[in-house]
C-alpha positions in Angstrom: -51.6 -43.7 92.6 -51.7 -47.5 91.9 -48.8 -49.5 93.2 -47.5 -50.7 89.8 -47.5 -47.1 88.5 -45.3 -46.0 91.4 -43.0 -49.0 90.8 -42.8 -48.3 87.1 -41.8 -44.7 87.8 -39.3 -45.8 90.3 -37.8 -48.3 87.8 -37.5 -45.4 85.3 -35.6 -43.4 87.9 -33.4 -46.5 88.6 -32.6 -46.7 84.9 -31.7 -43.0 84.8 -29.3 -43.4 87.7 -27.9 -46.6 86.3 -27.3 -44.9 82.9 -25.3 -42.2 84.7 -23.2 -44.6 86.6 -22.7 -47.2 83.9 -22.6 -44.7 81.0 -19.7 -46.7 79.5 -22.1 -49.6 78.9 -25.3 -47.9 77.8 -23.9 -44.9 75.9 -21.5 -47.2 73.9 -24.1 -49.8 73.2 -26.3 -47.7 70.9 -27.1 -50.1 68.2 -23.8 -51.0 66.6 -20.7 -52.7 67.9 -17.8 -50.4 68.5 -15.6 -53.1 67.1 -17.7 -53.3 63.9 -17.9 -49.6 63.0 -19.5 -48.8 59.6 -18.4 -46.2 57.1 -20.7 -43.6 55.7 -20.9 -42.1 52.2 -20.8 -38.6 53.6 -17.1 -37.5 53.6 -17.3 -35.2 56.6 -19.2 -37.8 58.7 -16.8 -40.6 57.8 -13.7 -38.7 58.8 -11.9 -40.3 61.7 -11.7 -38.5 65.1 -9.4 -41.3 66.2 -8.4 -44.9 66.1 -8.1 -47.6 68.7 -5.9 -50.4 67.4 -7.7 -51.6 64.3 -11.0 -49.8 65.1 -11.5 -46.4 63.5 -13.8 -44.0 65.3 -15.6 -41.7 62.8 -16.9 -38.3 63.5 -20.5 -39.4 62.9 -20.2 -42.2 65.4 -18.4 -40.2 68.0 -20.8 -37.2 67.7 -23.8 -39.5 68.1 -22.3 -41.0 71.3 -21.5 -37.5 72.5 -25.0 -36.4 71.8 -26.4 -39.2 74.0 -23.9 -38.5 76.7 -24.8 -34.8 76.7 -28.5 -35.6 76.8 -27.9 -37.9 79.8 -26.0 -35.1 81.6 -28.8 -32.7 80.9 -31.3 -35.2 82.3 -29.4 -35.6 85.5 -28.6 -31.9 86.1 -31.6 -30.3 84.5 -29.4 -27.8 82.6 -27.3 -27.7 79.4 -23.6 -28.5 79.9 -21.4 -25.5 79.4 -18.3 -25.4 77.2 -16.0 -26.7 79.9 -18.4 -29.5 80.9 -18.8 -30.5 77.3 -15.0 -30.8 76.9 -14.8 -32.9 80.1 -17.6 -35.2 78.8 -15.8 -35.6 75.5 -12.6 -36.6 77.3 -14.6 -39.0 79.6 -16.3 -40.5 76.6 -13.0 -41.0 74.7 -11.5 -42.7 77.6 -14.5 -44.9 77.9 -14.3 -45.8 74.2 -10.7 -46.8 74.7 -11.5 -48.9 77.7 -14.6 -50.6 76.2 -12.9 -51.3 72.8 -9.8 -52.9 74.5 -12.1 -54.9 76.7 -14.3 -56.0 73.8 -11.3 -57.2 71.9 -10.1 -59.2 74.9 -13.6 -60.6 75.4 -13.8 -61.7 71.8 -10.3 -63.2 71.8 -11.0 -65.2 75.0 -14.4 -66.3 73.7 -16.4 -64.9 76.6 -20.2 -65.4 76.1 -23.1 -64.4 78.2 -26.3 -66.3 77.5 -29.8 -64.9 77.8 -30.5 -67.4 80.6 -27.6 -66.1 82.6 -29.1 -62.6 82.6 -32.6 -64.0 83.4 -31.2 -66.1 86.3 -29.3 -63.1 87.6 -32.2 -60.7 87.5 -34.7 -63.2 88.9 -32.3 -65.1 91.2 -31.8 -64.9 94.9 -29.1 -62.2 94.6 -30.3 -59.6 91.9 -28.1 -56.8 90.7 -27.3 -54.5 93.6 -28.3 -51.3 91.8 -31.8 -52.7 91.2 -32.1 -54.4 94.6 -31.3 -51.2 96.5 -34.3 -49.4 95.0 -36.6 -51.9 96.7 -34.8 -51.9 100.0 -36.1 -49.8 102.9 -34.2 -47.9 105.5 -34.0 -51.0 107.8 -32.3 -53.0 105.0 -35.3 -55.1 104.2 -35.6 -56.1 100.6 -39.2 -56.0 99.2 -39.0 -59.0 97.0 -42.7 -58.9 96.0 -42.5 -55.3 94.8 -39.3 -56.1 92.9 -40.7 -59.1 91.1 -43.8 -57.3 90.2 -41.8 -54.4 88.7 -39.5 -56.6 86.5 -42.4 -58.8 85.3 -44.7 -55.9 84.4 -45.1 -55.8 80.6 -45.2 -52.0 80.8 -41.6 -52.0 82.0 -40.4 -54.1 79.1 -38.7 -51.3 77.2 -36.7 -50.3 80.3 -35.8 -53.9 81.0 -34.5 -54.4 77.4 -32.1 -51.4 77.9 -31.0 -52.7 81.3 -30.4 -56.1 79.8 -27.8 -54.6 77.4 -25.9 -52.9 80.3 -26.1 -56.1 82.5 -24.6 -58.1 79.7 -21.7 -55.7 79.4 -21.2 -55.8 83.1 -21.2 -59.6 83.2 -18.8 -59.8 80.3 -16.3 -57.6 82.2 -16.7 -59.6 85.4 -16.0 -62.8 83.5 -13.0 -61.1 81.9 -11.6 -60.0 85.2 -12.2 -63.5 86.7 -10.2 -65.1 83.8 -7.4 -62.6 84.0 -7.1 -62.8 87.8 -7.7 -66.6 88.1 -4.1 -67.2 89.0 -4.1 -64.8 91.9 -4.0 -66.6 95.3 -3.8 -65.7 98.9 -1.6 -67.7 101.2 -2.2 -68.5 104.9 0.8 -66.4 105.8 -0.6 -63.3 104.1 -3.9 -63.6 106.0 -2.0 -64.1 109.3 0.3 -61.1 108.5 -2.7 -58.9 107.7 -4.4 -59.8 111.1 -1.1 -59.3 113.0 -0.3 -56.0 111.4 -3.7 -54.5 112.4 -4.3 -56.1 115.7 -0.9 -56.5 117.5 0.0 -53.3 119.4 3.6 -52.5 120.4 4.9 -50.2 123.0 8.5 -49.5 122.3 11.5 -47.6 123.7 14.3 -46.9 121.3 17.7 -45.3 121.0 18.6 -43.6 117.8 22.2 -43.4 116.5 22.4 -40.7 113.9 25.3 -41.3 111.5 25.4 -37.6 110.5 26.0 -36.6 114.2 28.1 -39.5 115.5 30.5 -39.9 112.6 32.2 -37.0 110.9 32.8 -37.0 107.1 36.6 -37.0 107.5 36.4 -40.2 109.6 35.4 -42.2 106.5 37.3 -42.4 103.3 36.4 -43.8 99.9 38.6 -45.0 97.0 37.9 -44.9 93.3 37.8 -48.7 93.3 35.1 -48.7 95.9 33.0 -46.2 94.0 33.5 -48.2 90.7 32.4 -51.4 92.5 29.4 -49.8 94.1 28.4 -48.3 90.8 28.5 -51.7 89.0 26.7 -53.4 91.8 23.9 -50.8 91.8 23.5 -50.0 88.1 19.7 -50.3 88.3 19.7 -47.3 90.7 21.2 -45.2 87.9 19.2 -46.2 85.0 17.4 -43.4 83.3 14.2 -43.6 81.3 13.9 -41.8 78.0 13.0 -38.2 78.5 11.9 -35.3 76.4 11.5 -31.5 76.8 9.2 -29.0 75.0 9.4 -25.4 74.1 5.9 -24.2 73.7 3.6 -21.2 73.2 0.2 -21.0 74.8 -2.7 -19.2 73.2 -5.1 -18.5 76.1 -8.8 -18.7 75.7 -9.8 -15.4 77.3 -12.5 -13.0 76.3 -11.4 -10.3 73.8 -12.1 -6.6 74.0 -14.8 -7.2 71.5 -16.5 -9.7 73.9 -16.2 -7.0 76.6 -17.8 -4.4 74.3 -20.7 -6.8 73.6 -21.5 -6.9 77.3 -21.1 -3.2 77.9 -23.3 -2.4 74.9 -26.0 -4.7 76.2 -25.7 -3.2 79.7 -26.0 0.3 78.3 -29.1 -0.8 76.3 -30.6 -2.2 79.5 -29.8 1.1 81.3 -31.5 3.1 78.6 -34.6 0.9 78.8 -34.7 1.4 82.6 -34.4 5.1 82.2 -37.2 5.0 79.6 -39.5 3.4 82.2 -39.0 -0.4 81.9 -39.2 -2.1 85.3 -35.7 -2.9 86.6 -36.7 -6.2 88.4 -38.4 -7.5 85.3 -35.1 -6.9 83.3 -33.1 -8.5 86.1 -35.1 -11.7 85.8 -34.5 -11.8 82.1 -30.8 -10.8 81.8 -29.1 -11.3 85.2 -26.9 -14.4 85.3 -27.2 -14.7 89.1 -30.4 -15.2 91.0 -32.0 -12.2 92.9 -30.9 -11.6 96.4 -33.9 -10.0 98.1 -32.6 -9.2 101.5 -30.7 -6.5 103.3 -26.9 -6.8 103.4 -24.3 -4.7 105.3 -20.8 -3.6 104.5 -18.3 -6.4 103.6 -21.0 -8.3 101.6 -19.9 -6.7 98.4 -16.6 -6.3 96.5 -14.8 -3.0 97.3 -15.7 -1.4 93.9 -19.4 -2.2 94.2 -19.6 -1.4 97.9 -18.2 2.1 97.5 -20.7 2.9 94.7 -23.7 1.4 96.5 -23.2 3.2 99.9 -22.5 6.5 98.2 -25.9 6.3 96.4 -29.4 6.8 97.7 -32.6 4.7 97.5 -33.9 4.6 94.0 -30.6 5.3 92.3 -29.2 3.1 89.5 -25.5 2.4 89.9 -23.3 1.2 87.1 -22.5 -0.5 84.9 -19.6 -1.5 87.2 -16.8 -3.6 85.9 -16.1 -6.1 88.8 -14.0 -9.2 89.0 -16.9 -11.5 88.1 -18.2 -9.3 85.2 -20.4 -6.3 84.9 -23.1 -5.2 87.3 -26.0 -2.8 86.9 -27.6 -2.2 90.4 -30.7 -0.5 91.6 -30.7 0.7 95.2 -34.0 -0.4 96.6 -33.7 0.8 100.2 -31.5 1.4 103.2 -32.3 0.5 106.8 -30.4 0.8 110.1 -28.6 -2.5 111.0 -27.8 -4.1 114.3 -24.1 -4.3 113.6 -21.7 -1.4 113.1 -19.0 -1.5 110.4 -15.7 0.3 110.3 -13.7 1.3 107.2 -10.0 1.6 108.2 -6.4 1.5 106.9 -3.3 0.4 108.9 0.4 0.3 108.8 1.9 -2.9 110.3 5.4 -2.9 111.8 6.7 -6.5 112.5 8.7 -7.3 115.5 11.9 -8.7 114.0 14.5 -10.7 116.0 12.4 -10.3 119.1 13.4 -6.6 119.1 10.1 -5.1 120.3 11.8 -1.7 121.2 13.0 -1.1 117.7 9.6 -2.0 116.2 7.9 0.4 118.6 10.3 3.2 117.9 9.8 2.9 114.2 6.0 2.9 114.6 6.2 6.1 116.7 8.4 7.7 114.1 5.9 6.9 111.3 3.0 8.1 113.5 4.9 11.5 113.9 5.3 11.8 110.2 1.6 11.2 109.6 0.7 13.9 112.2 3.1 16.3 110.5 1.2 15.9 107.3 2.8 13.1 105.3 0.4 10.9 103.3 -0.8 7.8 105.2 -1.2 5.6 102.1 2.3 6.4 100.8 3.8 5.6 104.2 1.8 2.3 104.3 3.2 1.3 100.8 6.7 2.0 102.1 6.7 0.6 105.6 3.7 -1.8 106.1 4.5 -5.5 106.4 0.9 -6.6 105.7 1.1 -8.3 102.3 -2.6 -8.0 101.8 -3.1 -4.2 102.4 0.3 -2.7 102.1 0.2 -2.3 98.3 -3.2 -0.8 98.6 -2.0 2.0 100.9 -3.0 0.1 103.9 -6.7 0.0 103.1 -8.5 -2.9 104.8 -11.9 -2.0 103.5 -15.0 -2.4 105.7 -15.2 -4.9 108.5 -17.5 -5.9 111.3 -16.7 -7.2 114.8 -15.0 -10.5 115.0 -13.0 -10.0 111.8 -9.8 -8.5 113.3 -7.5 -9.5 116.2 -8.9 -8.1 119.5 -6.5 -5.2 120.3 -6.8 -3.9 116.7 -10.6 -4.3 116.7 -11.1 -2.5 120.0 -9.0 0.5 118.9 -10.7 0.7 115.5 -14.2 0.6 116.9 -13.4 3.2 119.6 -11.8 5.6 117.1 -13.6 8.4 115.4 -13.7 8.9 111.6 -10.6 10.8 110.5 -8.6 9.8 113.6 -5.2 8.1 113.4 -4.5 5.7 116.3 -1.5 3.9 117.6 0.8 2.3 118.0 -1.4 -0.6 118.9 0.3 -3.9 119.7 -1.1 -7.3 118.6 0.3 -10.7 118.0 1.4 -9.5 114.5 3.3 -6.5 115.6 2.5 -2.7 116.0 -0.3 -1.1 114.1 -0.9 2.5 113.2 -4.7 2.7 112.4 -6.5 5.4 110.4 -10.3 5.2 110.8 -12.0 6.5 107.6 -15.7 6.1 108.5 -18.3 4.1 110.4 -21.7 3.0 109.3 -24.5 0.6 110.5 -26.6 0.9 107.4 -27.9 -2.2 105.5 -29.0 -2.0 101.9 -31.3 -4.0 99.7 -30.5 -4.0 96.0 -31.6 -5.5 92.7 -28.6 -6.6 90.6 -28.3 -7.3 86.8 -25.1 -9.3 86.5 -23.4 -10.3 83.2 -20.1 -12.1 82.9 -17.8 -11.5 80.0 -17.9 -14.7 78.1 -15.6 -16.0 75.4 -17.5 -15.8 72.1 -17.3 -18.4 69.4 -15.8 -15.6 67.2 -13.0 -15.0 69.7 -12.5 -18.7 70.2 -12.1 -19.2 66.5 -9.7 -16.3 66.2 -7.5 -17.8 69.0 -7.6 -21.2 67.4 -6.6 -19.6 64.0 -3.7 -17.8 65.6 -2.4 -21.0 67.0 -2.8 -22.8 63.7 -1.0 -20.0 61.9 1.9 -20.0 64.3 2.2 -23.8 64.0 2.3 -23.6 60.2 4.8 -20.8 60.1 7.0 -22.5 62.7 7.1 -25.7 60.7 8.1 -23.7 57.6 10.6 -21.5 59.4 11.9 -21.2 63.0 9.9 -21.7 66.1 11.9 -19.2 68.1 12.0 -16.6 65.3 8.2 -16.8 64.6 7.5 -16.5 68.3 9.8 -13.5 68.7 8.3 -11.7 65.6 4.8 -12.2 67.0 5.9 -11.4 70.5 4.7 -14.7 71.9 6.2 -15.9 75.2 8.1 -19.1 74.8 7.8 -21.5 77.8 9.8 -24.6 78.4 9.1 -27.8 80.3 11.3 -29.7 82.6 12.3 -33.2 81.4 9.5 -35.7 81.5 9.1 -39.4 80.8 6.8 -41.4 78.5 3.2 -41.7 79.7 4.0 -39.4 82.6 2.9 -35.9 83.7 4.4 -33.1 81.7 5.6 -30.3 84.1 3.5 -27.2 83.6 1.1 -29.0 81.3 -0.2 -31.9 83.4 -1.3 -35.3 82.3 -2.0 -35.2 78.5 -1.5 -38.5 76.6 -1.8 -36.9 73.2 0.9 -34.3 73.9 3.1 -36.8 75.6 2.9 -39.3 72.7 3.7 -36.5 70.2 7.0 -35.9 72.1 8.1 -39.5 72.0 7.0 -40.2 68.4 8.9 -37.2 66.9 12.4 -36.1 66.5 14.2 -33.1 67.9 12.8 -29.8 66.5 9.5 -31.2 65.4 6.6 -28.7 65.8 3.1 -29.8 66.6 -0.3 -28.9 65.4 -2.2 -27.0 68.1 -3.3 -29.1 71.1 -6.1 -28.0 73.3 -5.0 -28.1 77.0 -6.4 -26.5 80.1 -8.5 -23.8 78.3 -5.5 -23.0 76.1 -4.2 -23.9 72.7 -0.6 -25.0 72.8 1.9 -25.3 70.0 4.9 -27.5 71.0 8.4 -28.0 69.7 10.5 -31.0 70.9 13.5 -29.2 72.4 15.4 -32.1 73.9 15.6 -35.8 73.3 17.3 -38.2 75.7 17.0 -41.9 75.2 17.0 -44.5 77.9 20.3 -45.7 79.4 22.5 -45.6 82.5 23.9 -42.4 83.9 27.7 -42.4 83.5 29.8 -42.7 86.7 31.2 -39.2 86.4 27.7 -37.8 86.5 26.7 -39.6 89.7 30.0 -39.9 91.4 29.2 -37.4 94.1 25.9 -39.2 94.9 27.7 -42.6 95.0 30.4 -41.2 97.2 27.8 -40.0 99.6 26.0 -43.4 99.6 29.3 -45.3 100.2 30.2 -42.9 103.0 26.8 -43.4 104.6 27.2 -47.2 104.4 30.6 -46.9 106.1 29.2 -44.5 108.7 26.3 -47.0 109.4 28.8 -49.8 109.8 30.7 -47.7 112.4 27.4 -46.8 114.1 26.3 -50.5 114.2 29.6 -51.4 115.9 29.1 -48.5 118.4 25.5 -49.5 119.1 26.5 -53.2 119.6 29.2 -52.1 122.1 26.8 -49.9 124.0 24.3 -52.7 124.0 26.8 -55.0 125.6 27.6 -52.4 128.3 23.9 -52.4 129.5 22.9 -54.4 132.4 19.7 -56.4 132.2 18.1 -54.0 134.7 19.2 -50.9 132.8 16.8 -48.6 130.9 17.8 -47.5 127.4 18.0 -44.0 129.0 21.4 -45.2 130.3 22.7 -44.9 126.7 22.0 -41.2 126.6 24.1 -40.9 129.8 26.9 -42.9 128.3 26.7 -40.9 125.1 24.6 -37.7 125.1 24.5 -37.7 121.3 22.4 -40.8 121.3 18.7 -39.9 121.4 16.3 -42.1 123.4 12.6 -41.9 122.8 9.4 -43.7 124.0 6.7 -44.6 121.5 3.1 -44.8 122.5 1.3 -48.1 121.5 1.0 -48.6 117.8 0.4 -51.3 115.2 2.2 -51.9 111.9 -0.9 -51.9 109.7 -0.7 -48.3 108.6 2.9 -48.6 107.6 3.6 -45.4 109.6 4.9 -44.9 113.1 4.6 -41.5 114.8 8.1 -40.2 115.4 9.7 -42.8 113.1 7.8 -42.5 109.9 7.6 -45.1 107.1 10.7 -47.1 108.1 10.4 -50.7 107.0 13.8 -51.6 108.6 12.6 -50.4 112.0 9.3 -52.2 111.6 10.9 -55.5 110.6 13.4 -55.2 113.5 10.8 -54.9 116.2 8.2 -57.3 114.7 9.7 -60.5 116.1 10.8 -59.1 119.5 9.3 -60.3 122.7 8.2 -58.0 125.6 11.3 -56.9 127.5 13.6 -58.0 124.7 16.3 -55.6 123.5 17.1 -55.8 119.8 20.4 -56.1 118.1 21.4 -52.9 116.1 18.6 -52.3 113.5 19.6 -50.5 110.3 16.8 -48.1 109.4 16.4 -45.5 106.7 17.8 -42.7 108.8 20.4 -44.5 110.8 20.7 -47.3 113.4 18.4 -48.2 116.3 18.4 -50.2 119.4 14.8 -51.0 120.4 13.2 -52.5 123.4 9.6 -53.8 123.4 8.0 -52.6 126.6 4.7 -54.4 125.9 3.2 -56.3 123.0 -0.4 -57.5 122.9 -1.1 -61.2 122.6 -2.2 -62.8 119.3 -5.9 -63.5 119.7 -6.5 -66.9 118.1 -10.3 -66.7 118.6 -10.6 -63.3 116.9 -8.3 -64.5 114.1 -10.4 -67.5 113.5 -13.6 -65.4 113.4 -12.1 -62.9 110.9 -10.1 -65.3 108.8 -12.7 -65.8 106.1 -13.4 -62.1 105.7 -9.7 -61.3 105.8 -9.0 -63.8 103.0 -11.7 -62.2 100.9 -10.4 -58.7 101.6 -6.8 -59.5 100.7 -7.8 -61.6 97.7 -10.0 -58.7 96.4 -7.2 -56.2 96.8 -4.7 -58.4 95.0 -7.1 -59.2 92.2 -8.0 -55.5 91.7 -4.4 -54.5 91.7 -3.4 -57.3 89.3 -6.3 -56.4 86.9 -5.5 -52.7 87.0 -1.8 -53.4 86.2 -2.9 -55.8 83.4 -5.1 -53.1 81.9 -2.5 -50.4 82.1 -0.1 -52.6 80.2 -2.9 -53.4 77.7 -3.5 -49.7 77.2 0.2 -48.9 76.8 0.6 -51.5 74.1 -2.4 -50.3 72.2 -2.1 -48.1 69.1 -4.3 -45.1 70.0 -4.7 -42.1 67.7 -6.6 -39.1 69.0 -7.6 -36.5 66.4 -10.5 -34.9 68.3 -8.8 -31.5 68.4 -9.4 -31.3 64.6 -13.2 -31.5 65.1 -13.8 -29.9 68.5 -12.5 -26.6 69.7 
C-alpha cells in the first residue's frame, strides 16, 4: 500500500479518535452557531427542549446533535447504544451544550478571535497539536515530521483537515479564554519553596500526646451562660445554615411487566416447538441467544443452582427448559458429558459460632443438634433455626456444589472424605463448629448449547409506567399528594434535608430536581422526572430558608466546645509544666513515667507533602508545630485537633539547595498550573450557578 494512502487512513482514524475526545467541539459545531439558533415552521420541531440564558434549544436542533453523537458512539464501539447508554449520551450532550454556550457567550463578550493564520501556524509550526503529533510518533518518542507534513498537505486529506480546523479553533478559543480569566493568578517564591520543602524534607519525630478527654474530667470545667453567649456571638459563622428543602416522593420503577415476561416465554415456547419439529438447535441459538455460545466442557459450580440442577439431572441430547433464571430465560440442549479431572461435592451445613470465647458451649450445642438429626429431625429446618451462616442458613444450609479450594481446609477435608447421605461433625474451623450433610459427589463435566433471552422493558410497558407517573402527578396537583398515593397504594418516600445545587439524599445529583425544590413553595407537586431508571413525582415537603441556628438549638454543642477549649488550656498548662521538669538528656518517655495517662509515640520518617501523618492523621496544628523545629529541639505545647502535643524532632533532612535550584522552574509551572486550573474551575462553577438554565428534555425523551 502506498505511503500516503496509509497516512490518509491513519489521519482518518486520528480524526475519529479526536471526535470522540473532543465531541463537545465537533458535535456542537455542525453548521450553525449554538448562540444563533434558528426557528423552524414545524411546530413539533421548534418546541424547546431547554434554554440556556437567552439561547433556546429546540427539539430539532437537539435531536440532530444527538443523532450525530449516537452515530459517533456507534462508530467507536461498533454497536448501537442501548437505552441506558442513550440516556447517558443525552445527559452528556446537554452538559456539553451548557458548557459550550456559556463559554461562547464569554468568548463573544471578551472579543476573543482566532485567525486562520493562527491555526495554520499551530498545525504547521514546531509544536503541532499533541493529538495529531502523537499519531506520527514511534515507540521511542521520535516524531516523524516528514510523514506528518506529507499527511496534512495532501489534497486528499482536505475534508478531514477542514473538520479538524473547526475543532482546533474551538480549542484555541477556550485556551485564550482560560488565559484571560487566570491572567491574575501568580505564584510566589515562598509557595515554590514551600512545595519543595513539603515533599523533600523528612522528619523523624517523637511525641507525647495529652488527651483532654482522659486527663481532665467534665466536672473539672464549668461554663456560664455569659461564656456560652459570648462564644456563640464570636463564632456565628459556624452556626450559619444554608437554605434547605425536603421532598416527599413516589417512584415509578422501570421494570419489565408480566406482559414483557409473557412475550419472552411465548418466544421461548415457539423456539422449543421448532426444535422438537426438527430445526437445528445450534442454528436457532445463533439467531436468538443474547449471549455468545460457550463451546467447552464445564463442571459443577459454573452454572446457577437452578440451571445446574436441571442440567446434571438430564442426559445427553435432552432439551432443558425454558428455565427462569436471574438473568432471564434459558433453553438448553445437553450436548455431551465427560469425566472431569476434578471432583465436586454438593453439601449443606449448620454453623455454630463460638461466642464470648466459649468453645465448650458451642461444641455442646453442635453435638445436641447432631443428635437431633440422627434421631430423625429435618436437617434443613434445624439449619434455618440454628445456623449462623448468613448465606446458607435461610436456604436450609445448602451450599450448592463446590470444588477443592473453595472452603476452609477442615471443612473441605471432611466434606470430600464423606459419603453421599452421610452427616458429619462437629468439625471445627476458624468460623466455629460445622455439622455437614453430604448430598452427592460428581466429577462429570457437561457441554451445552444455550439459548438465553433477557426480559426487557418494552416500549409499551415504559409508556404505561410514564403514563401512571403523569396521572399521579396530575391528580396530586388537583387533590392531595398523600391521599392519591394511599388510594393507589404507592409507597411515599421522603428525603433528608438537602441544600441548593447539592446531592439529594436517596436521589443523587440531579440539577433539575434540585432546582424544582428551590424554585417552588411548600406543597408544590412536580411533573414526573426521570431519575436512575425510575420516574419520580416530587412534593416539596419542607422549606427552611438560610439563617443562623438559634442559641438554644446549638447550646449543647457550644457548651461542649467551650469545655473542650477550657480542657485544652488546662492540658497546655500541664504539658508546659511537665516540659519544664524534663532534663536536657531526658527522653520523652520520661513523661509517661511521670504521668502514665500521657501517651508517648515514635513516628517513622515522613514528609508533610501528603497532608497526612501515619498515627496522627490530617492535623495541621501538629504539622505547623513541628515544621520549624530543629533536630533535637523539643516543642512548646502544640494544640492539635485531638488534644495537645509535645514533640521532639529526632532527625530532619537538610534542605538541598542544588536540588531546589534544579526543580524550581518545573515546580513553578506545576504550582501555577494547579492554581490556574482551580481558579478557572471555580470561575466556571460560579458562571454556571448564575446562568438561567431550563431543562425540559423529560417532555421529549422517556
